C-alpha positions as a Markdown table, in Angstrom:
| # | Residue | x | y | z |
|---|---|---|---|---|
| 1 | Met | -1.8 | 43.3 | 31.8 |
| 2 | Pro | 1.4 | 43.5 | 29.6 |
| 3 | Thr | 1.5 | 46.4 | 27.1 |
| 4 | Lys | 2.9 | 46.5 | 23.6 |
| 5 | Asp | 6.2 | 48.0 | 25.0 |
| 6 | Asp | 6.4 | 45.0 | 27.4 |
| 7 | Asp | 6.0 | 42.6 | 24.4 |
| 8 | Gln | 8.7 | 44.4 | 22.5 |
| 9 | Gln | 11.0 | 44.3 | 25.5 |
| 10 | Ala | 10.2 | 40.6 | 26.1 |
| 11 | Ala | 11.3 | 39.8 | 22.6 |
| 12 | Thr | 14.8 | 40.9 | 23.5 |
| 13 | Lys | 14.6 | 39.1 | 26.9 |
| 14 | Pro | 12.7 | 35.9 | 26.2 |
| 15 | Phe | 13.2 | 34.3 | 29.7 |
| 16 | Arg | 11.8 | 37.1 | 31.8 |
| 17 | Gln | 9.5 | 35.9 | 34.6 |
| 18 | Asp | 6.5 | 38.1 | 33.8 |
| 19 | Val | 6.5 | 36.8 | 30.2 |
| 20 | Ser | 6.6 | 33.1 | 31.2 |
| 21 | Asp | 3.8 | 33.6 | 33.7 |
| 22 | Arg | 1.3 | 34.6 | 31.1 |
| 23 | Val | -1.7 | 32.3 | 30.9 |
| 24 | Val | -2.6 | 31.2 | 27.5 |
| 25 | Asp | -6.2 | 30.1 | 27.0 |
| 26 | Ala | -6.1 | 26.9 | 25.0 |
| 27 | Leu | -9.3 | 25.3 | 26.3 |
| 28 | Gly | -11.7 | 24.1 | 23.7 |
| 29 | Thr | -9.3 | 23.9 | 20.9 |
| 30 | Gly | -9.2 | 20.1 | 20.9 |
| 31 | Glu | -6.5 | 18.1 | 19.2 |
| 32 | Thr | -6.0 | 18.0 | 15.4 |
| 33 | Glu | -3.8 | 15.3 | 14.0 |
| 34 | Phe | -1.8 | 16.8 | 11.2 |
| 35 | Glu | 0.5 | 13.9 | 10.6 |
| 36 | Lys | 0.0 | 10.2 | 10.5 |
| 37 | Lys | 1.9 | 8.1 | 12.9 |
| 38 | Arg | 5.2 | 6.5 | 11.7 |
| 39 | Gly | 5.2 | 3.0 | 10.4 |
| 40 | Ile | 2.7 | 1.2 | 8.2 |
| 41 | Asn | -0.7 | 2.8 | 8.5 |
| 42 | Thr | -2.8 | 1.2 | 5.7 |
| 43 | Val | -2.6 | -1.5 | 3.1 |
| 44 | Glu | -4.8 | -1.2 | 0.0 |
| 45 | Ile | -5.5 | -3.4 | -3.0 |
| 46 | Arg | -6.1 | -2.0 | -6.5 |
| 47 | Pro | -7.7 | -5.0 | -8.3 |
| 48 | Gly | -8.8 | -5.6 | -11.8 |
| 49 | Leu | -5.5 | -5.4 | -13.6 |
| 50 | Thr | -3.8 | -7.3 | -16.5 |
| 51 | Arg | -0.1 | -7.7 | -16.3 |
| 52 | Ala | 1.8 | -7.6 | -19.6 |
| 53 | Leu | 5.3 | -9.0 | -20.0 |
| 54 | Ile | 7.0 | -8.4 | -23.3 |
| 55 | Thr | 10.2 | -10.3 | -23.8 |
| 56 | Gly | 12.7 | -10.9 | -26.7 |
| 57 | Leu | 12.6 | -7.4 | -28.0 |
| 58 | Pro | 15.0 | -7.0 | -30.9 |
| 59 | Glu | 17.8 | -4.4 | -31.2 |
| 60 | Pro | 17.8 | -1.5 | -31.2 |
| 61 | Ile | 16.0 | -2.0 | -27.9 |
| 62 | Met | 14.9 | 1.7 | -27.6 |
| 63 | Ala | 13.1 | 1.5 | -30.9 |
| 64 | Ser | 11.4 | -1.7 | -29.9 |
| 65 | Arg | 10.2 | -0.3 | -26.7 |
| 66 | Ile | 8.8 | 2.8 | -28.5 |
| 67 | Lys | 7.0 | 0.5 | -30.9 |
| 68 | Val | 5.4 | -1.4 | -28.0 |
| 69 | Leu | 4.3 | 1.9 | -26.4 |
| 70 | Glu | 3.0 | 3.2 | -29.7 |
| 71 | Val | 0.8 | 0.2 | -30.4 |
| 72 | Val | -0.6 | 0.3 | -26.9 |
| 73 | Arg | -1.4 | 4.0 | -27.2 |
| 74 | Thr | -3.0 | 3.5 | -30.6 |
| 75 | Ala | -5.2 | 0.8 | -29.1 |
| 76 | Gly | -6.3 | 3.4 | -26.5 |
| 77 | Val | -5.0 | 1.4 | -23.5 |
| 78 | Ser | -3.8 | 3.2 | -20.4 |
| 79 | Ile | -0.9 | 1.6 | -18.7 |
| 80 | Asp | 0.7 | 1.9 | -15.2 |
| 81 | Phe | 3.7 | 0.5 | -13.5 |
| 82 | Leu | 6.0 | 0.5 | -16.6 |
| 83 | Lys | 9.2 | -1.4 | -16.0 |
| 84 | Phe | 12.1 | -1.9 | -18.3 |
| 85 | Ala | 14.5 | -4.9 | -18.3 |
| 86 | Gln | 17.2 | -5.9 | -20.8 |
| 87 | Ala | 15.4 | -6.8 | -24.0 |
| 88 | Ala | 12.1 | -6.8 | -22.1 |
| 89 | Met | 9.4 | -4.6 | -20.5 |
| 90 | Ser | 6.3 | -5.0 | -18.4 |
| 91 | Phe | 3.3 | -2.9 | -17.3 |
| 92 | Val | -0.2 | -3.3 | -16.0 |
| 93 | Ala | -3.5 | -2.2 | -17.6 |
| 94 | Ala | -7.2 | -2.5 | -16.7 |
| 95 | Asp | -8.7 | -6.0 | -17.1 |
| 96 | Glu | -11.4 | -4.5 | -19.4 |
| 97 | Asp | -8.6 | -3.6 | -21.8 |
| 98 | His | -7.2 | -7.1 | -22.0 |
| 99 | Lys | -8.6 | -7.9 | -25.5 |
| 100 | Lys | -7.5 | -4.6 | -26.9 |
| 101 | Leu | -4.0 | -5.1 | -25.5 |
| 102 | Glu | -3.9 | -8.7 | -26.8 |
| 103 | Thr | -4.7 | -7.5 | -30.3 |
| 104 | Ala | -2.3 | -4.6 | -30.2 |
| 105 | Leu | 0.6 | -6.6 | -29.0 |
| 106 | Lys | 0.3 | -9.0 | -32.0 |
| 107 | Gln | 1.9 | -6.1 | -34.0 |
| 108 | Ile | 5.2 | -6.2 | -32.2 |
| 109 | Asp | 8.4 | -8.1 | -32.6 |
| 110 | Gly | 8.9 | -10.1 | -29.5 |
| 111 | Lys | 6.8 | -12.3 | -27.2 |
| 112 | Ser | 4.0 | -11.0 | -25.1 |
| 113 | Glu | 2.4 | -12.7 | -22.1 |
| 114 | Leu | -0.8 | -11.3 | -20.5 |
| 115 | Glu | -2.1 | -12.3 | -17.1 |
| 116 | Lys | -5.6 | -11.2 | -16.1 |
| 117 | Asp | -6.9 | -10.7 | -12.5 |
| 118 | Cys | -3.8 | -9.1 | -11.1 |
| 119 | Cys | -3.6 | -6.3 | -8.5 |
| 120 | Ile | -1.3 | -3.8 | -6.9 |
| 121 | Val | -0.9 | -4.1 | -3.2 |
| 122 | Ser | -0.1 | -0.6 | -1.8 |
| 123 | Val | 1.6 | -0.5 | 1.6 |
| 124 | His | 1.4 | 3.1 | 3.0 |
| 125 | Ala | 3.7 | 4.6 | 5.6 |
| 126 | Val | 4.7 | 8.2 | 6.3 |
| 127 | Asn | 8.2 | 9.0 | 5.0 |
| 128 | Met | 8.7 | 5.3 | 4.2 |
| 129 | Gln | 12.1 | 5.9 | 2.6 |
| 130 | Asp | 13.4 | 7.8 | 5.7 |
| 131 | Glu | 12.3 | 5.1 | 8.2 |
| 132 | Glu | 15.4 | 3.0 | 8.6 |
| 133 | Gly | 14.7 | -0.6 | 7.7 |
| 134 | Leu | 11.0 | -0.2 | 7.1 |
| 135 | Val | 11.1 | -1.2 | 3.4 |
| 136 | Ala | 13.4 | -4.1 | 4.3 |
| 137 | Arg | 11.0 | -5.3 | 7.0 |
| 138 | Ile | 8.0 | -5.3 | 4.6 |
| 139 | Ile | 10.0 | -7.1 | 1.9 |
| 140 | Ser | 11.1 | -9.6 | 4.5 |
| 141 | Glu | 7.5 | -10.3 | 5.4 |
| 142 | Val | 6.7 | -10.8 | 1.7 |
| 143 | Ile | 9.6 | -13.1 | 1.2 |
| 144 | Ala | 8.8 | -15.1 | 4.4 |
| 145 | Ser | 5.2 | -15.6 | 3.2 |
| 146 | Gly | 6.5 | -17.6 | 0.2 |
| 147 | Glu | 4.2 | -15.7 | -2.1 |
| 148 | Ser | 5.2 | -14.7 | -5.7 |
| 149 | Val | 5.4 | -11.0 | -6.5 |
| 150 | Asp | 6.0 | -9.9 | -10.1 |
| 151 | His | 7.1 | -6.3 | -9.4 |
| 152 | Ile | 8.1 | -4.1 | -6.5 |
| 153 | Gly | 8.1 | -0.3 | -6.7 |
| 154 | Asp | 8.4 | 2.4 | -4.1 |
| 155 | Met | 7.5 | 6.0 | -3.5 |
| 156 | His | 8.3 | 8.3 | -0.6 |
| 157 | Asp | 5.2 | 7.1 | 1.3 |
| 158 | Arg | 4.3 | 3.7 | -0.1 |
| 159 | Leu | 5.6 | 0.3 | -1.4 |
| 160 | Leu | 3.8 | -1.2 | -4.4 |
| 161 | Leu | 3.6 | -4.9 | -5.1 |
| 162 | Val | 2.2 | -6.3 | -8.3 |
| 163 | Thr | 0.9 | -9.8 | -8.1 |
| 164 | Asp | -2.1 | -11.9 | -8.9 |
| 165 | Ser | -5.3 | -11.0 | -7.0 |
| 166 | Lys | -5.4 | -14.1 | -4.8 |
| 167 | Thr | -1.8 | -13.6 | -3.7 |
| 168 | Gly | -2.5 | -9.9 | -3.2 |
| 169 | Asp | -5.4 | -10.7 | -0.9 |
| 170 | Arg | -3.2 | -13.0 | 1.2 |
| 171 | Leu | -0.3 | -10.5 | 1.3 |
| 172 | Ala | -2.6 | -7.7 | 2.3 |
| 173 | Lys | -4.1 | -9.7 | 5.1 |
| 174 | Lys | -0.7 | -10.7 | 6.4 |
| 175 | Leu | 0.5 | -7.1 | 6.3 |
| 176 | Arg | -2.7 | -5.8 | 8.0 |
| 177 | Asp | -2.2 | -8.4 | 10.7 |
| 178 | Gln | 1.3 | -7.0 | 11.3 |
| 179 | Ile | -0.1 | -3.5 | 11.6 |
| 180 | Glu | -2.6 | -4.7 | 14.2 |
| 181 | Lys | 0.1 | -6.6 | 16.1 |
| 182 | Ala | 2.3 | -3.5 | 16.2 |
| 183 | Ala | -0.6 | -1.3 | 17.4 |
| 184 | Ser | -1.4 | -3.7 | 20.2 |
| 185 | Arg | 2.2 | -3.5 | 21.7 |
């Protein structure tokens, strides 16, 4: 049995035979998966959203955007997926806040369009942005489907697609089928 001195000596000579011949008891430890496998691992749908598109915002654009956000806050509506475009902005809110949002947006300068029954399709993949071509392959699948997507966003581990719920269901099914096809290879 090696002693403490042997261990210290082994640290300076890591390839000694008596060190490498030690038996390590690893039985019964089982395997724990700490990381998910690379590639797409899940596709989720967050339904029950209203998409708001505000266009024709007057100059100064920053003040107009602030006004929109203030009336939405005052109405007590929580928003997500805020996007800015030139003289426009968009976001999603819960369908149950549709009426409050509709009333609030009557106070702004510009045109507002609300679309109920939207969703966010969330495509999860570990280190998505580091996987060369993965985002491009997902977007290619979406484009090839011919489906309409209102917004696309990404994070380090997911791609988010805002669309109507029926389209979201079809896209999610298509992407899940791709996961199954890849898993069977």
